[in-house]
KESE-568091 format. One record per residue: residue in one letter; x, y, z of N, C-alpha, C in turn. Coordinates in steps of 0.1 Angstrom, whole numbers, plus 5000, padded with zeros to 4 digits. Example, Ala and Ser with C-alpha at 12.3 -4.5 7.8 and 13.67 -1.06 7.14 Angstrom:
A513249435078512349555078513249675078/S512849785071513749895071512950005079/
//
This chain:
M483948134786483548214798484548324799/Q484148454800484948564802485848554815/K487048594814487948604826488548744827/L488748784839489448914841490948884842/R491748944834493148924834493949024842/I494548974852495249064862496749044860/A497449164858498949164856499549194870/I500549104874501249134886502749114884/Q503549164892505049154891505349004892/K506348964884506548814883507448764894/S508148854902508948804913509048914923/G509548884935509848984945508748994955/R508949074965507949084976506649134972/L506549234962505249274958504449164951/S505149084944504548964938503948874949/E504748844959504348754969503148814977/K503148944980502049004987500749004978/S500949024965499749024956499148884956/I499948784955499348644954498748614968/Q499348664979498648634992497348704993/L497248834988495948904988494948824980/L495248774968494348704961493948574968/N494848504974494548384982493648414993/D493848525000492948565011491548595006/C491448624993490148654987489448524981/G490148414985489648284980489948244966/I490948314960491448284947492748224947/S492848094944494148024944494848034931/V496148084931496848084918498248034920/S498947994910500247944911501248064913/N502448034917503448144920504048204908/G503848144896504348214884505848184881/N506448094888507848074885508148004872/R507247934867507447864855506447894844/T505647984846504648014836504348164835/L504048214824503748354822502248384825/L501348284823499948304824499348194832/A498648224843498048114851496548154854/S495748054855494348064858494048064873/G493148144878492748144892491748024893/K491747974906490747864908489547924916/N488347874912487147914919486748064916/F487348124907487048264903487548294889/P486748364881487148384867488248484864/V489448454868490548544866491748464860/E492548544853493848494848494948584854/I496048524857497148604863498248614852/L498648734848499748754839500948804846/Y502048724846503248764854504248844845/L504548964849505349054841506349134849/R507349194842508149294849507249414853/D507549474865506649574870506549694860/D507649734854507749844844506849824832/D506649694829505849664817504349654819/I503949654832502449634835501649744830/P501949874832501149984827500849974812/G501949944804501749934790500849824785/Y500949714792500149594789498649624791/I498449704802497049734805496549834795/E497349934792496950034782496649974768/D497449874765497249804752496149704752/G495549684764494449584764494849444766/V496149414767496549274769496149224783/A496249314793495749294807494649384810/D493749344818492549424822492849514834/V493549464844493849534856495249494860/G495849564870497149524874497449564889/I498349494895498749534909500249564908/L500549694911501949734910502149854919/G503349904921503650014929503150144923/E502650234931502150364927503150444920/N504450424925505550504918505750464904/V505450334900505650294886504450354878/V503250354883502150414876502450564873/L502950634883503250774881504350804872/E505350714872506550734864506250704849/K505450594847505150564833504250654826/G503350724834502450824829501350764820/N501050634821500050574813498650624818/D497650614809496350664812495550554819/L495850534832495250434840494450494851/I493550404856492650444868493150374880/V493450444891493750374904492450344910/I492150214911490850164917490950154932/S492150114937492250094951493650094956/R493950154967495250144974495250024983/L496349944983496249814988497049795002/S497649905006498249905020499349805022/F500149775011501349695013502349745003/A503549695004504749734995504849894996/R504849935008504950085011506450125010/C506750235004508050285004507950435002/R509050505002509150645000510150674989/M509950784981510950824971511450964976/S512750964977513451074984514651134976/I514951254979516151314975517251284986/A518451244981519551224990520751294985/I521651344994522851424991523951364999/P525251404995526351355003526251395018/R526651305027526451325041527051455046/G528151495041528851615046528351745041/E527351745032526751865027525651915036/E525552045036524452115044523252135035/Y522152075039520952095031520152215036/T519852305027519152425031517652435026/G517152325020515852315015515852285000/P514752284993514752244979515652334971/E515852454975516652544967518152494966/Y518552404975519852344975520052284961/L519052224955519052154943519252234930/Q519152364932519152464921520552444913/G520452414901521652394893522452264894/K521952184903522652054905522251954895/R523151854894522851734886522251624895/I521151564892520451464901520351334893/A520851234898520751104892519451024897/T518750964888517550894892517150794881/S516350694885515650604876514250644874/Y513850764880512450804879512450954875/P512850984863512951124858511551194858/R510451124854509151194853508751244867/I508751164877508351204890509251314895/L510551304893511451404898511251534891/R511051534877510851654870509551724875/R508551654878507351724883507551794897/Y508351724905508751784918509551914916/L510551904907511352024905510552134899/D509652104890508852214884507952274894/E507352194903506452244913507152344923/N508552324924509252404933510152504926/N509852524913510652624904512152604905/I512552474904513952444905514452404891/K515552464887516252424875517352334878/A517252214874518352114877518452014866/D519651954864519851864854519551724859/I518651654852518251514856519051424847/H519851334854520651234847519951094850/E519351034840518650914841519550794840/I519650714850520350584850519550474855/L519850354852519150234856519950154866/G519450144878520150074889521350144895/S521650104907522850154914522950314914/V521750374916521650514916522550574927/E522550504939523250564951524750584949/I525350524939526750544938527150664929/A526150724923526350834914527150954920/P526851004932527651114938529051074941/S529350954945530650914949531650894937/I531050874925531950864913531850994905/G531251094911531251224904530251244893/L529251154892528251154882527151254885/S526851284898525851374902526151434916/G525451544919525551594932524451554942/A523451484937522351434945521751314938/I520851244945520151134938518651144942/F517851084934516351064938516050924935/D515650854946515450704945514550654956/I514150534955513350464965514150444978/V513550474989514250455002513350365011/S513950265017513150185027513750205041/T514850135044515450155057516550275057/G517050305046518050415045519450355047/S519650225049520950165051521850175039/T521250165027521950175014522550315013/L521750415016522250555015523450565025/L523250525037524350535047525650475042/S525550355037526750285032527450345021/N526650435014527250505002527550655005/G527550685018527950825022526850925019/L525550885019524550985016523550995027/K522751105027521751125037520451165030/E519351115035517951155030517651285035/V517251375025516951515029515551565025/E514851495016513551545012512751425007/V511551395013510651295009509751354998/V509851304986509051364975507651284973/L507651154976506451074973506450954982/K505250924988505050804995504250714987/S504750594984504050504975503650374982/E502750304976502350174980501750094968/A501449974970500849894959499449944957/V499049954944497749994940497149894929/L495849894929495149814918494749914908/V495149894895494749994885494049914873/S493349994865492749944853492850044842/G492449994830492250084819490950144820/K490650234810489350314811488150244804/N488350144796487250094789487049944790/L486849894802486549754805485249714799/A485149594793483949544788483049524799/P481649534797480749514809480849384816/E481149274808481349144815482549144824/K483649204820484849204828484649304840/Q483949414837483649504848482849444859/A481949354856481149274865482049184874/I483049124867483949034875484849124884/L485249244879486049334887485249374900/D483949404898483149444909483049344920/K482949214915482949104925484249084932/L485349104924486649104930486849214941/M486449334937486549444947485749424960/F484649354959483849324971484749234980/R485449134974486249044982487449124988/L488149204979489349274983488949374994/N487949444993487549535004487249465017/S486649355016486349275029487649235035/V488649185027489849135033490649255038/M490749365031491549485035490949545048/K489649555049489049605061489349515073/G489349385071489749295082491149315086/R492049345077493449365080493649495088/T492849595086493049725093492149745105/N491449635109490649645121490949525131/R490549545143490749435153489449415161/Y489149295164487949255171488349265186/V487549335194487849355208486749305217/L487149225227486149185238486649235251/L485849285259486249335272485049325282/N485449325295484449335306484449475311/A483249515315483049655320481949665330/P482149745341481049765350479849835343/N478649805346477549855339477450015339/D477850065350477750215351478850285342/S479750205335480650265326480350235311/L479250155309478950115296478750225286/Q478050325289477750435279479050495275/K479950525285481250585282482050495272/I482050365275482750275266482150255252/V480850255252480150255239480550375230/D480650495237481050615230482450605224/I483250525231484650515227484750415215/I484050305215484150205205482650175200/P482250265190480850245185480650115177/G481850055171481749935164481249965150/M480949855142480449875128479049935128/K478249905137476949965139476750005153/S476849915162476849935176477449815183/P478149835195478749715201477749615206/T478149485207477349385213477649385228/I476549385236476649395251475949275257/V476649185264476149065270476349075285/P475249055293475449055308476348935312/L477148965322478048855328477248795340/A477848675344477248605356477348695368/E478448765369478548855380477748985379/E476849005388475849115387476649245386/G476049335378476649475376477749485366/W478049365359479049365349478549315336/S479149365325478749315311480049295303/A479849205293480949185283480549275271/V481549345265481349425253482149375242/H481549355230482249315218482149425208/S483349455202483249565192484549555183/V484649655174485749655164486549795166/I487849785165488749905166489549905154/S489750035148490650055137492050045142/E492849975134494249945137495050075139/D494750185131495550305132495250385145/R494150355152493850415165493850315177/F494450205175494350095184494850135198/W496050175200496650195213495950315220/E495650415212494950535217493550485223/V492850405216491550365221491650265233/I492650185233492850095244493150175257/D493950275256494150365268492850425273/Q492050475263490750535267489850435274/L489850305269488950205275489450165289/K490750165291491250135305490850245314/E490950365310490550485318489050485321/A488250425312486850425314486350305323/G487350215327486950105335486949975329/A487349955316487349825310488449735316/Q488049615317489049515322489049385313/G490049305314490149185307489949205292/I490749295286490549335272491249225264/L490549165255491049065246490949115231/V492049105224492049155210492349035200/I491549025190491548915180491648975166/P492548915158492648955144491348925137/I491049005126489848985118490248935105/E489748825100490148765087489448845076/K488148875077487448955067486349035074/M485949145068484849225073483949255061/V482749195062481749215051480649305055/N480449415048479349505051478149465043/
//
């Protein structure tokens, strides 16, 4: 039986989140601590555990069919891969940082500077787009110490909280790229494997929609129902159920997470009461 081989990072938070996503799709896999290749349960997939930098090459060579990895790695490696879906986890930003005592005047500050980075391809594209001539010094690991030892005048690296920059006397001055985990594939999947991928994507999309939406139940006076329906139209339309108290109804609907508080404020202003919010495990269209 054909199986879709999925490459994921062998350790770290991205690996944990990838396994959790597959579990939420009903696919149980081992954590990969003691094996390079594991089979999924109840779904025709195999999980190949690799270093994140190696995943693009394995997909391009046909050893793996698809992979879950950071978008920054996809862009840096430059492999001929297709981004199938953005997965909304493992988010980070890639930024320029300079010594804290320096005055940053904009991208032109970098003109003629030496910049240390582990991501020369992404940095070179940014510099070219801004017509900046700078010397890129590629190093692996501990990029943030380069200015303090005189190796460079600036760095380009992944930033999360910024605490590492602060402890090394640096400040973030330019966000070049916002990255997150993505699902990628090669360009020539066999029809049988494409069919498995299509089924996997159906599950993934259902899980991800559930994560980015909330189920809302509220009570509303009947004379405010139309206004409330206009605020939360739901997947198709809200469910409205009469309450025992005359003149009132219960409204059930779905709110997008990114507009949640804005919508809640509007609902309260429209007369909604007793608003109850429930997480959604999956949304199937």
